[in-house]
C-alpha positions as CSV (number, residue, x, y, z in Angstrom):
1,M,99.1,96.7,63.8
2,S,101.7,94.8,61.8
3,P,103.5,91.8,63.3
4,S,106.0,90.2,60.9
5,G,104.0,88.6,58.1
6,A,100.9,90.8,58.3
7,G,99.6,92.2,55.1
8,A,100.3,95.7,53.9
9,A,97.0,97.0,55.2
10,G,97.6,95.5,58.7
11,R,95.2,92.6,58.2
12,L,96.3,89.4,59.9
13,D,96.0,85.7,59.5
14,V,94.6,84.6,62.9
15,A,94.5,81.1,64.4
16,V,92.3,80.4,67.5
17,V,93.5,77.8,70.0
18,G,90.6,76.7,72.1
19,A,87.0,76.1,71.1
20,G,85.3,77.0,74.3
21,R,83.0,79.9,74.9
22,V,85.6,82.6,74.4
23,G,87.9,81.8,71.5
24,P,85.4,81.4,68.7
25,V,83.6,84.6,69.8
26,L,86.8,86.6,69.8
27,G,87.8,85.0,66.5
28,A,84.5,86.1,65.0
29,A,85.0,89.6,66.3
30,L,88.5,89.7,64.6
31,R,87.0,88.3,61.4
32,A,84.3,91.0,61.5
33,A,87.1,93.6,61.8
34,G,88.6,92.3,58.5
35,H,91.2,89.8,59.7
36,R,91.4,86.3,58.2
37,V,90.8,83.4,60.6
38,V,92.8,80.6,59.1
39,G,92.2,77.8,61.7
40,V,90.8,76.6,65.0
41,A,92.7,74.2,67.2
42,A,91.4,72.3,70.2
43,R,92.0,69.1,72.1
44,T,88.6,67.8,71.0
45,R,86.0,68.7,68.4
46,A,83.1,68.6,70.8
47,A,82.4,72.3,70.1
48,T,82.0,71.8,66.3
49,E,78.5,73.3,66.3
50,R,79.8,76.4,68.1
51,V,82.8,76.9,65.8
52,E,80.7,76.4,62.7
53,A,78.1,78.9,63.9
54,L,80.6,81.6,64.8
55,L,83.4,80.9,62.3
56,P,81.7,79.2,59.3
57,G,84.2,77.7,56.8
58,V,87.2,77.9,59.1
59,P,89.1,74.6,59.2
60,W,90.3,72.7,62.3
61,V,94.0,72.5,62.4
62,P,96.6,70.9,64.7
63,A,97.8,73.2,67.5
64,Q,101.4,73.2,66.2
65,D,100.1,74.5,62.8
66,A,98.2,77.3,64.5
67,F,101.5,78.8,65.6
68,A,102.3,79.6,62.0
69,A,99.7,82.4,61.9
70,D,100.4,86.1,62.3
71,L,98.2,86.2,65.4
72,V,97.7,83.2,67.6
73,L,94.8,83.7,70.1
74,L,95.1,81.3,73.0
75,A,91.7,80.9,74.7
76,V,92.2,77.9,77.0
77,P,91.7,77.3,80.7
78,D,94.2,79.0,83.1
79,D,95.8,75.7,84.1
80,V,96.2,74.5,80.5
81,L,97.9,77.7,79.3
82,G,101.4,77.2,80.7
83,P,101.9,73.6,79.5
84,L,100.4,74.5,76.1
85,V,102.8,77.4,75.5
86,A,105.8,75.4,76.7
87,A,105.0,72.5,74.4
88,S,104.2,74.7,71.4
89,A,107.3,77.0,71.7
90,P,109.2,75.0,69.0
91,H,106.4,75.8,66.5
92,V,106.3,79.6,67.2
93,R,107.0,81.7,64.2
94,P,109.4,84.6,65.0
95,G,107.7,87.9,64.7
96,S,104.2,86.5,65.2
97,L,101.8,87.9,67.9
98,V,100.9,85.4,70.6
99,V,98.0,86.5,72.8
100,H,96.2,84.8,75.6
101,T,92.8,85.6,77.2
102,S,93.4,84.3,80.7
103,G,92.4,86.6,83.5
104,L,94.9,85.2,86.0
105,H,98.0,85.3,84.0
106,G,100.0,88.1,82.5
107,T,102.7,87.8,79.9
108,A,105.2,85.7,82.1
109,V,103.3,82.5,81.1
110,L,104.1,83.3,77.5
111,A,107.9,83.4,78.1
112,P,108.6,80.3,76.0
113,A,106.9,81.9,73.0
114,A,108.7,85.2,73.6
115,A,112.0,83.3,73.8
116,A,111.2,81.8,70.4
117,G,110.7,85.3,68.9
118,A,107.0,85.9,69.3
119,L,105.5,89.2,70.4
120,T,103.3,88.5,73.4
121,A,100.3,90.1,75.2
122,A,97.7,89.2,77.8
123,L,94.1,90.4,76.9
124,H,91.3,89.4,79.2
125,P,87.7,90.6,78.5
126,A,85.9,91.5,81.7
127,M,82.8,89.8,80.4
128,T,80.9,86.5,80.9
129,F,80.6,84.5,77.7
130,T,77.8,82.2,76.4
131,G,79.8,81.0,73.3
132,T,77.1,82.4,71.0
133,S,76.7,85.4,68.7
134,L,75.1,87.3,71.6
135,D,78.6,87.8,73.0
136,L,79.6,89.9,70.1
137,A,77.2,92.7,71.1
138,R,78.4,92.3,74.8
139,L,82.0,92.9,73.8
140,S,81.0,96.4,72.7
141,G,82.2,98.7,75.4
142,A,83.4,95.9,77.7
143,A,86.7,96.4,79.5
144,V,89.7,94.3,78.5
145,A,92.6,93.9,80.9
146,V,95.8,94.5,78.9
147,T,99.2,93.4,80.1
148,V,102.0,93.9,77.6
149,S,105.4,95.5,77.2
150,P,105.2,99.3,76.7
151,V,106.5,99.0,73.1
152,L,103.6,96.7,72.2
153,L,100.9,98.6,74.1
154,P,99.6,100.4,70.9
155,V,99.3,97.1,69.1
156,A,97.4,95.5,72.0
157,E,95.1,98.5,72.4
158,A,94.3,98.5,68.7
159,L,93.4,94.8,68.8
160,V,91.1,95.4,71.8
161,R,89.4,98.2,70.0
162,E,88.8,96.0,67.0
163,W,86.8,93.8,69.3
164,G,84.7,96.9,70.1
165,S,86.1,96.9,73.6
166,T,87.9,99.3,75.9
167,P,91.5,98.5,76.9
168,V,92.5,98.9,80.6
169,V,96.1,98.4,81.5
170,V,96.8,96.0,84.3
171,A,100.3,95.4,85.6
172,E,101.7,91.8,85.6
173,A,101.9,91.8,89.4
174,D,98.2,92.8,89.7
175,R,96.7,90.2,87.4
176,A,95.8,87.7,90.1
177,L,94.0,90.4,92.2
178,Y,92.3,91.7,89.2
179,H,91.0,88.3,88.3
180,A,90.0,87.4,91.8
181,A,87.9,90.6,92.1
182,L,86.1,89.8,88.9
183,A,85.5,86.2,89.8
184,H,84.3,87.1,93.3
185,G,81.9,89.6,91.9
186,A,80.5,87.8,88.9
187,N,80.9,84.1,89.6
188,H,79.7,84.3,93.2
189,L,76.9,86.6,92.2
190,V,75.6,83.7,90.1
191,T,75.7,81.4,93.0
192,L,74.0,83.9,95.3
193,V,71.2,84.6,92.8
194,A,70.7,80.9,92.1
195,Q,70.3,80.3,95.9
196,A,67.8,83.1,96.2
197,L,65.8,81.8,93.2
198,A,65.7,78.3,94.7
199,A,64.6,79.6,98.1
200,L,61.9,81.9,96.7
201,Q,60.3,79.7,94.0
202,P,58.4,77.3,96.4
203,V,56.7,80.4,97.9
204,L,55.4,81.4,94.5
205,D,54.4,77.9,93.2
206,G,50.7,77.9,92.5
207,A,50.5,81.7,91.9
208,A,49.6,82.0,88.2
209,G,52.2,83.8,86.2
210,D,54.5,84.3,89.1
211,D,58.1,83.1,89.1
212,A,61.1,83.8,91.2
213,A,63.1,85.5,88.4
214,A,60.3,87.9,87.7
215,V,60.1,88.9,91.4
216,L,63.8,89.2,91.9
217,R,64.9,90.9,88.7
218,P,63.8,94.5,89.4
219,L,65.1,94.2,93.0
220,L,68.5,92.7,92.0
221,T,68.9,95.1,89.1
222,A,68.4,98.1,91.3
223,A,70.6,96.7,94.0
224,L,73.4,96.1,91.5
225,D,73.1,99.5,90.0
226,N,73.1,101.1,93.4
227,A,76.1,99.1,94.6
228,L,78.1,100.0,91.5
229,A,77.3,103.7,92.0
230,A,77.6,104.0,95.8
231,G,79.5,100.9,97.2
232,D,78.7,100.2,100.9
233,A,76.3,103.2,101.0
234,A,73.9,101.2,98.9
235,L,73.4,98.5,101.6
236,T,69.7,98.2,102.7
237,G,67.8,95.6,104.7
238,P,68.0,94.1,108.2
239,V,71.8,94.2,108.5
240,A,72.0,97.8,107.6
241,R,69.2,98.6,110.1
242,G,70.7,96.5,112.8
243,D,67.7,94.2,113.0
244,A,69.3,91.2,114.7
245,G,66.0,89.5,115.3
246,T,65.2,89.5,111.6
247,V,68.6,88.1,110.8
248,A,68.1,85.3,113.3
249,A,64.6,84.5,111.8
250,H,66.0,84.5,108.3
251,L,68.7,82.0,109.3
252,A,66.2,79.7,111.0
253,V,63.8,79.6,108.0
254,L,66.6,79.2,105.5
255,R,67.9,76.2,107.4
256,A,64.5,74.7,107.6
257,R,63.3,75.3,104.1
258,A,66.2,76.2,101.8
259,G,69.0,74.0,103.2
260,E,72.2,74.4,105.2
261,Q,74.3,75.6,102.3
262,T,72.0,78.6,101.6
263,A,71.8,79.4,105.3
264,T,75.6,79.3,105.6
265,T,76.0,81.6,102.6
266,Y,73.5,84.0,104.2
267,A,75.4,84.0,107.5
268,Q,78.8,84.5,105.9
269,L,77.5,87.4,103.8
270,A,75.5,88.9,106.7
271,R,78.7,89.0,108.8
272,A,80.7,90.6,106.0
273,A,77.9,93.2,105.5
274,A,77.8,94.0,109.2
275,D,81.5,94.4,109.3
276,R,81.5,96.7,106.3
277,A,78.5,98.7,107.6
278,A,80.2,99.3,110.9
279,A,83.5,100.3,109.3
280,S,81.7,102.8,107.0
281,G,79.7,104.3,109.9
282,R,76.3,102.9,108.7
283,L,76.0,100.8,111.9
284,T,76.9,101.6,115.5
285,A,79.3,99.2,117.1
286,A,76.5,97.9,119.4
287,A,74.1,97.3,116.5
288,A,76.8,95.5,114.5
289,R,77.6,93.4,117.5
290,A,74.0,92.4,117.9
291,V,73.8,91.3,114.3
292,T,76.9,89.2,114.5
293,E,75.8,87.6,117.8
294,A,72.7,86.4,115.9
295,L,75.0,84.5,113.5
296,P,76.7,81.2,114.1
297,P,80.4,81.5,115.1
298,A,82.7,82.3,112.2
């Protein structure tokens, strides 16, 4: 892996742009692989503690100086990426490697850097980050969506493997759908679980040693494993059985004791589950209709 300016052994001077949860972690992974992290650039230094923990001794640098590195790692929010690249294009060093970690974007957003002579790639880890050293272990074996020109694919794949991760090629036109699928699965899972925790905890209050997370963890872990292995066939519970009366009772008690937002989420997901169960043959049309009739109008 040898962009212009890299050392004879393929070691690179790396600059990280963005001091959120992702950039310092990936910088630390590259440092562990033998590269030299020469600077961190960010709009503010609010994340000083995180940067010092993950990249001790690495100086803060202006963003324009970061683009003098062999490898510029852009780990900034999706909506910030395009304007940042456009503004930084005059500072790009020809032959350098400019990489972003956005899930939504491919390499088109890096066109100003490419026009200035940079080699470009989009590398998005399919992983949730805490911004701590715990993430380094989670990178091991995680998939990373790679969008890059065919000639640079070996370089991008080598970089991903240095993180300890597994490269998965995603076409430019498919990035938005790829990212939507991950966000729907991971981000909305967090909201769903948080609602379940909040609804369950009052039931357990006063029971010594009991908490909602301890009750839900084995169930949710099994449900997730089963869903990943079997898809729709893993569905269990009242919707899968066509128990419309139970569904109606759930909605009533959630409205009364957990709030309208949680009840609305339940109803929306129950409708989607009934539709998918009917489409896959798990429910008869009559049973699916009974379940949906127990739900508020869509």
